[in-house]
N, C-alpha and C positions, 0 to 999 in steps of 0.2 A: 225297602222297609231296615234294612242292615244301617244304612247311614243314618235314618232317625234314629234308632238305637245307640248308635255310636254319639251322635249329638246330645240325646239325652245324656249320656253317663257323661261325656265330656262338661255339659252344663251343670250337671249335680258334682262334678269334682269341682269346678272352679267357683262355684258358689260355697262350697263347704272350705275350699281353701280362703275364701275372702273372709268367711266367718272367724276363721281361727286368727288371721291377720286383725280382724277387727276388734275382737273381744280380749286378745291377748297381748298386741302390740300397740295400736295407736291409742287406747285408752288407758295404757299404762303409765301415763306422766303425772306427775305431782301437780297439784293446783300453782304451784310457781311457776309454771310455763305456761299459764293464761295469756301471757303476751307475745306469744308465736302464731302464726297465722296457721293453724291446724285445727285437728278436732280433738285436742286434747283436754278435753272436759273432763272433770272426776265421774260423772256418773254413767259414763259407758258401760264399764265394767259392773258397775250395779245391775244393770238393765238386763245384762243376760246371763244372770248367774242362776244355776238351779234353784228351784223351791225347797221347801223343808221335805218333800218326798223326793227329791233328788231329779226331779222332773225338768230338763233345760226348757229356759224360758225361749217362746218362739217369737216371730218377727212382732206380731201384734201387742206381746207383753213388752218388748222394748219400745214401740212406739210410744205405748201408754206411758212408760216409765220414763221416755225423755221429755213428753209432754208434759208431765208432771213437774220433772225437774227445771222445766222453760217456765212455769206458771210460777213456782217457788222463786226463781231468780227475777223474774219480771216484777212479784211483788216487793223484794228487796230493793229493787231498783227503783221503782216507783216511791216507796218510802221515802228514801236519800233524797229523790227528786224533791218530793213534797217539802222535805225538811230545809232544802236547798233553796226553794221558792219563797217559804216562810222568813228565811233570814237575809236574804239579799236585798238591796236596794232596786239594783236592775233585775227584777225577775221575770221581764218580758225577753230578755235575751236569753236566759235559760230556757225558758218556753219554747222558743225559737230554734236554741241549740236542740233541744230534746226532740221537737218534731222533724227537724232536719235529719238528725241521727236514725230515727226511727225509720223513716225512710231509706236512709244509706243502709239499716240493716237489712230490710226487707231485699232490696235491690241486689244489694252484696251476697245476701244468700240465695237468691236466684241465680246468680252468676256462679257461684263456688258449686251449686249442683246441679247446673243445665245439664249436665251429661248423665243424669241419673236416668231420666224417662220418666215413666208414672208408676212403676214398681211398688212392690209393698215396703219396701225398705226406704223410700223417698221420703215419707214423712219423718224417718227417725233422723235422716241425715240433715232434711233441712230444719229439724229442731236441733239438731246438735249445732248446727251454723250458728243458728238464733241464740242459744244458749252461751256457746263460745263469746259471740261479740256482745250480749248482755254482760256477762261476767268482767269483760274488759270494760264496759262501760258503768257498773258498779264500782270498779277499781278508780276509775276517772272522775266519776261523782263524788268518791270518799276523797281523793287527791285534792279537788277542789273545796271541800267540805274543809279538809284539814290545812290547806294553803301549803301544802307540803311540797310542792314543785311548779307552782305557777310565779311568774313575774308579773306585777300589777294584777294581783288576784282582784274577783269583784268586790266590791264595798258592799259591807254586811249593813244592817239596819242597827 
């Protein structure tokens, strides 16, 4: 019985430490760091702030918040993608590229979060990985739109 109590206390302590780390350090990076391969997306900080009554956000709140942030990013990415489809001569290439990228994002996030197991925080971190990659894809699509970094950019109509 004593070992069980010790294990529970240790578990609570470690979970508390992780929460402090992930809410104050990992999410404190600005948007400019979106090119790094980490979870430095801007929403994490907002997803765990206390509500107006001072009640700390729980994991379920964080999961919903992350899902909403990802939905918003997906909508932005899709709008840029649709715009690019309408202006490029070779829209088929962009369509193939986007389909391949979506498969990559899914597999990459499975890899990045493979050690998470099936805990209550898993949707948050899978969503965070998807958000991280989606923000990078938005940046890439915007660069393609402006032609600011590609040599031999796709031909426009």
